[in-house]
C-alpha positions in Angstrom: -163.2 168.7 220.8 -165.9 171.0 219.6 -164.0 173.9 221.3 -160.7 173.4 219.5 -162.4 172.8 216.1 -164.3 176.1 216.5 -161.1 177.8 217.6 -159.5 176.6 214.3 -162.4 178.0 212.3 -162.4 181.3 214.1 -158.6 181.8 213.8 -157.6 180.1 210.6 -157.0 183.4 208.7 -154.7 184.5 211.5 -153.0 181.1 211.5 -152.2 181.5 207.8 -150.8 185.0 208.3 -148.5 183.9 211.1 -147.5 180.8 209.2 -146.5 183.0 206.2 -144.4 185.2 208.6 -142.6 182.0 209.8 -142.0 181.0 206.1 -140.6 184.4 205.3 -137.3 183.8 207.1 -134.6 182.5 204.7 -133.4 180.1 207.3 -131.1 178.0 204.9 -128.8 176.3 207.3 -126.4 174.9 204.8 -125.4 178.3 203.4 -123.3 180.5 205.8 -124.7 183.6 203.9 -128.1 183.0 205.6 -126.8 182.6 209.2 -128.4 185.9 210.3 -131.7 184.7 208.9 -131.5 181.5 211.0 -130.8 183.7 214.1 -133.8 185.9 213.4 -136.0 182.9 212.8 -135.0 181.3 216.1 -135.8 184.6 217.9 -139.2 184.7 216.2 -140.0 181.1 217.2 -139.0 181.8 220.8 -141.2 184.9 220.9 -144.1 183.0 219.3 -143.9 180.1 221.7 -143.6 182.5 224.7 -146.8 184.1 223.7 -148.5 180.7 224.1 -147.6 180.6 227.8 -144.3 178.7 227.6 -141.0 179.7 229.2 -139.0 179.9 226.0 -135.4 180.6 225.4 -132.8 180.6 222.6 -129.8 178.3 223.1 -126.8 179.8 221.4 -124.3 177.3 220.0 -121.1 177.4 218.0 -123.2 177.0 214.9 -127.0 177.6 214.7 -129.2 178.5 217.7 -131.9 176.2 219.0 -135.2 177.1 220.7 -136.2 175.3 223.9 -139.5 175.9 225.7 -141.3 174.3 228.6 -144.8 174.6 230.2 -145.4 172.7 233.4 -148.5 170.6 233.5 -150.3 167.8 235.2 -147.6 165.6 236.8 -149.8 162.5 236.7 -149.7 162.5 232.9 -146.9 161.4 230.6 -144.7 164.4 229.8 -144.0 165.2 226.1 -141.0 166.6 224.3 -141.8 167.8 220.8 -138.9 168.0 218.3 -138.9 170.0 215.0 -136.6 172.2 213.0 -136.9 175.7 211.6 -134.1 175.4 209.0 -134.9 174.7 205.3 -133.2 173.4 202.2 -131.7 175.8 199.6 -134.1 176.9 196.9 -132.1 176.2 193.7 -133.0 176.1 190.9 -134.9 179.3 191.5 -136.2 179.5 188.0 -138.4 176.4 188.5 -140.5 178.1 191.3 -143.8 179.4 190.2 -143.7 182.1 193.0 -141.0 183.5 195.2 -139.9 180.7 197.6 -139.9 183.0 200.7 -143.0 184.9 199.9 -145.6 182.3 200.8 -148.4 182.1 198.2 -151.8 180.5 198.6 -153.0 178.7 195.4 -155.8 176.2 195.2 -155.8 175.4 198.9 -152.1 175.0 199.1 -149.5 177.3 200.6 -146.4 177.4 198.5 -143.0 178.3 200.0 -139.7 176.7 201.0 -140.4 175.0 204.3 -144.1 175.1 203.8 -144.2 171.5 204.9 -140.6 170.6 205.8 -140.7 171.4 208.6 -142.2 174.8 209.4 -145.7 173.8 208.4 -145.7 170.7 210.6 -144.1 172.6 213.5 -146.7 175.3 213.2 -149.8 173.1 213.3 -148.4 171.6 216.5 -148.0 175.1 218.0 -151.5 176.2 216.9 -153.0 173.0 218.4 -151.3 173.8 221.7 -152.6 177.4 221.5 -156.2 176.1 221.1 -155.8 173.6 223.9 -154.4 176.2 226.3 -157.2 178.6 225.3 -159.8 175.9 226.1 -158.2 175.2 229.5 -157.4 171.6 228.6 -155.7 169.5 231.3 -152.3 169.2 229.7 -149.1 167.4 230.8 -145.8 169.0 231.1 -144.8 169.9 227.5 -141.3 170.7 226.3 -140.4 171.9 222.8 -137.1 171.7 221.0 -136.8 173.4 217.6 -133.3 173.2 216.0 -131.7 175.0 213.1 -129.5 172.4 211.4 -131.6 169.3 210.6 -131.1 169.9 206.9 -127.3 169.9 207.2 -126.4 167.4 209.9 -127.7 168.7 213.3 -124.1 169.6 214.4 -125.2 171.6 217.4 -127.7 168.9 218.5 -125.2 166.1 218.1 -122.6 167.9 220.2 -124.9 169.3 222.9 -127.3 166.5 223.7 -125.4 165.0 226.5 -125.2 168.3 228.3 -128.9 169.1 227.8 -130.1 165.7 228.7 -131.5 166.6 232.1 -133.6 169.5 230.8 -134.9 167.4 227.9 -136.2 164.5 230.1 -139.7 163.4 229.0 -141.8 160.3 228.5 -142.9 160.7 224.9 -140.9 162.2 222.0 -143.3 163.7 219.5 -142.0 164.3 216.0 -144.0 165.6 213.0 -141.4 165.4 210.3 -142.9 162.5 208.4 -145.8 161.8 206.2 -149.0 159.9 205.3 -149.3 157.0 202.9 -152.8 158.1 201.7 -154.7 161.3 202.2 -157.0 161.4 205.3 -155.5 158.4 207.0 -152.7 159.3 209.5 -149.6 157.2 209.4 -147.5 156.2 212.4 -143.9 155.8 211.4 -142.9 152.7 213.4 -139.2 152.9 212.7 -136.3 154.6 210.9 -133.2 153.0 209.7 -129.7 154.1 210.8 -127.0 155.0 208.3 -123.2 154.7 208.0 -121.1 155.5 204.9 -117.6 155.1 203.6 -115.6 155.3 200.4 -113.3 152.5 199.1 -110.3 153.6 196.9 -108.2 151.2 194.8 -104.8 152.4 193.6 -102.9 150.7 190.9 -99.9 152.0 188.8 -98.5 155.4 189.4 -100.2 156.8 186.4 -102.7 155.7 183.7 -100.8 153.3 181.5 -101.2 151.9 177.9 -103.7 149.0 178.0 -102.0 147.3 175.0 -98.5 147.4 176.5 -99.5 146.5 180.0 -102.9 144.7 179.6 -102.6 141.2 181.0 -99.6 142.2 183.1 -100.8 144.9 185.5 -104.0 144.4 187.5 -106.6 146.9 186.5 -107.9 148.9 189.5 -111.4 149.0 188.1 -111.4 145.2 187.7 -110.1 144.8 191.2 -112.7 147.1 192.6 -115.6 145.6 190.8 -114.5 142.1 191.9 -114.5 143.4 195.5 -117.8 145.0 195.2 -119.4 142.0 193.6 -118.4 139.9 196.6 -120.4 142.1 199.0 -123.7 140.3 198.2 -124.8 136.8 197.8 -126.9 135.5 194.8 -130.1 135.7 197.0 -129.6 139.4 197.6 -128.3 138.9 201.2 -125.2 140.7 202.3 -122.1 138.5 202.3 -119.9 140.4 204.7 -119.3 138.1 207.7 -120.8 139.6 210.9 -122.8 142.2 209.1 -126.1 140.9 210.4 -124.9 140.7 214.0 -127.6 142.0 216.4 -130.2 142.4 213.6 -133.8 142.0 215.0 -135.8 139.8 212.8 -139.3 141.2 211.9 -142.0 139.7 214.3 -145.1 138.1 213.0 -147.2 141.1 214.1 -144.8 143.5 212.3 -145.0 141.3 209.1 -148.8 141.4 209.3 -148.9 145.2 209.7 -146.5 145.6 206.8 -148.6 143.3 204.6 -151.6 145.6 205.4 -149.9 148.6 203.9 -151.8 150.6 201.2 -148.7 151.0 199.1 -149.4 149.6 195.6 -146.3 147.7 194.5 -147.4 147.3 190.9 -147.9 151.1 190.6 -144.6 151.7 192.3 -142.9 149.4 189.7 -144.6 151.3 186.9 -143.5 154.6 188.3 -139.9 153.5 188.7 -139.8 151.6 185.4 -138.2 148.5 187.0 -139.2 145.5 189.0 -138.6 145.5 192.8 -135.8 142.9 192.5 -133.2 144.2 195.0 -132.5 143.0 198.4 -133.0 139.7 200.3 -135.3 137.4 198.4 -136.7 135.7 201.5 -138.5 139.0 202.5 -141.3 140.9 200.8 -140.5 144.2 199.1 -142.1 146.2 201.9 -140.3 144.2 204.6 -137.0 144.9 202.8 -137.8 148.6 202.5 -138.0 149.3 206.2 -137.3 146.2 208.4 -134.0 144.9 206.8 -130.5 146.4 206.5 -128.9 147.3 203.2 -125.5 147.8 201.7 -125.7 150.0 198.6 -123.2 151.4 196.1 -124.0 155.0 195.7 -121.3 156.0 193.2 -118.4 154.5 191.3 -115.6 156.1 189.2 -112.2 155.5 187.6 -110.5 155.7 184.3 -111.6 157.6 181.1 -115.2 158.6 180.8 -115.2 161.2 178.1 -116.3 160.9 174.5 -114.8 158.2 172.3 -112.2 155.8 173.6 -109.0 156.0 175.5 -107.2 152.7 175.9 -105.7 152.9 179.3 -105.4 151.0 182.5 -106.3 153.6 185.0 -104.2 154.3 188.1 -107.2 154.7 190.4 -110.8 153.6 191.0 -113.3 154.3 193.7 -116.8 153.6 195.0 -119.0 155.2 197.6 -120.9 152.9 199.9 -123.8 153.5 202.3 -125.4 151.1 204.7 -128.9 151.4 206.2 -129.1 149.7 209.5 -132.0 148.3 211.6 -132.6 147.9 215.3 -129.9 145.8 217.0 -127.1 146.9 214.8 -124.3 149.1 216.2 -123.4 151.7 213.6 -119.7 151.9 214.4 -119.3 148.2 214.7 -121.1 147.5 211.5 -119.0 150.0 209.6 -115.8 148.6 211.0 -116.9 145.1 210.0 -117.4 146.2 206.4 -114.1 148.1 206.3 -112.2 145.2 207.6 -113.8 142.9 205.0 -112.9 145.2 202.2 -109.3 145.4 203.4 -109.1 141.6 203.7 -110.3 140.9 200.1 -108.0 143.4 198.4 -106.3 141.4 195.6 -102.6 141.4 195.0 -101.3 144.1 192.7 -103.3 147.0 194.0 -103.5 149.1 197.2 -106.8 149.5 198.9 -107.8 152.3 201.3 -111.2 152.8 202.9 -112.0 156.2 204.3 -114.4 159.2 204.3 -116.3 157.6 207.2 -119.6 159.0 208.2 -121.7 157.5 211.1 -125.1 159.1 210.8 -126.7 157.3 213.7 -128.5 154.2 214.9 -131.9 152.9 213.9 -135.0 152.9 216.0 -138.1 150.6 216.0 -141.3 151.2 217.9 -142.5 147.9 219.5 -145.9 146.8 218.2 -147.2 146.8 221.8 -145.8 150.2 222.7 -147.9 152.4 225.0 -147.3 155.5 222.9 -148.4 153.6 219.8 -151.7 152.8 221.6 -152.2 156.4 222.6 -151.7 157.6 219.0 -154.1 154.9 217.7 -156.8 156.0 220.2 -156.3 159.6 219.2 -156.4 158.9 215.4 -159.4 156.6 215.7 -161.3 159.1 217.9 -160.7 162.1 215.6 -160.6 160.5 212.1 -162.7 157.4 212.7 -160.0 155.3 210.9 -157.3 152.9 211.9 -153.9 154.5 211.2 -151.5 153.0 208.8 -148.1 151.8 210.1 -144.9 152.4 208.2 -141.3 151.3 208.8 -139.4 154.0 207.0 -136.4 153.0 205.0 -134.7 156.4 205.3 -132.9 157.9 208.3 -133.4 160.8 210.6 -130.2 160.3 212.6 -130.9 162.8 215.4 -134.1 161.0 216.5 -132.5 157.9 218.2 -129.9 160.1 219.8 -132.5 162.5 221.1 -134.6 159.6 222.4 -131.6 158.3 224.3 -130.7 161.7 225.7 -134.2 162.5 226.8 -135.3 159.0 227.9 -138.4 159.5 225.8 -140.0 157.0 223.5 -140.3 158.3 219.9 -143.7 158.8 218.3 -143.5 159.9 214.7 -146.8 161.0 213.1 -146.6 163.5 210.3 -148.9 164.7 207.6 -146.7 165.2 204.6 -147.5 163.8 201.1 -145.5 163.2 198.0 -147.2 166.1 196.2 -145.7 168.5 198.8 -142.4 168.4 196.9 -140.2 168.9 199.9 -136.5 169.8 199.0 -137.8 170.7 195.5 -139.1 173.8 193.7 -142.7 174.7 194.5 -142.7 173.0 197.9 -146.2 173.3 199.4 -148.5 172.1 202.2 -152.2 172.0 201.8 -154.6 173.7 204.3 -156.3 170.3 204.6 -153.1 168.6 205.7 -152.4 171.5 208.1 -155.8 171.1 209.7 -155.5 167.3 209.9 -152.2 167.8 211.8 -153.8 170.3 214.1 -156.7 167.9 214.7 -154.4 165.0 215.5 -152.4 167.0 218.0 -155.5 168.2 219.8 -156.9 164.6 219.9 -153.5 163.3 221.2 -153.5 165.6 224.2 -157.1 164.7 224.9 -156.5 161.0 225.2 -153.0 161.0 226.8 
């Protein structure tokens, strides 16, 4: 490993200059005005990977282009597919940035720019680690790279193209560096991601808002009907009351519970930061188990009736609520969504009309088995390079494309990223420290040494 460390030291200034060039592309996927920037960024990524000794190409799609690259290696070793994205979030509000978001600026050991961490920084340390390994003549497996341009706005091209690309994407291990660490200096293996489905329930009452004095006690208020329905979604112990919701749910194993309990997350500090106690969810599970290993049904928004200043004594004609469900391994997204929709329709009270729509199926969950071979490889790499045992995290959020990509490629996901809260991804003054960049580089080089 001395060779790749020395390579980093000798080339770090060049790495930063190239990284800044990557960050200079305004590859905002959600805004059509920046489509040409996404195209230019994809071309730059292709050329950069080609210069590392890969066969790289741009896959054009109906939306944003993707970059695919491959380098044949030792067939006796597990093949690797690396996934990342070159697109970034919008920069608004611009006035809250200390420096220009697409003119990467180094301050106090941090590089500030949109995408500095998410995900250009984490993609780039992977590429620079490969550069060092190839220069050293390391015995590498076959490595494939897939960098998309729509992760921040739904991965439309990926979702529609995966089945057709499956044969070219085949691999044993799916490496992802779009996650973070719980504490500095100790890499974290993300053991799972929750799936997500969403819907909106709408309750219709009288044809128009009507006088609450004249019709109060006679016409059922849509807000009252809606809140009654929503209150019935959960039991007093925090569990979800919808019959069939838990079908297929994999209960946490004793080993998973032990790893969760070993987490460095300080719950008391978290409560102080949030200003509330961690009282949500199923009472029979710990807060950390509820956060990543259990499904949820949450109300994300509610509306209806008059909400301006003062009072307006009406029975509104309409009320609505937005609902999302985070799913765990074993749950089928479409089936779970249909189960909740059917329940809402069945409990609609007389006197109102209920419609459930605006369906969104984001994707299934994935959970890495505690005895997984790729987990053991990552542990060996981290222990050999950092001389620590990695933390394990079951992430409560969702990256919908990961389970779909794992299924299409046949590869087992391995998520090890080096982001931290202070990176402020999706916010003004996003940044990534040079220390984190180097730690990511060291992990990747160690991983390919022990694979």
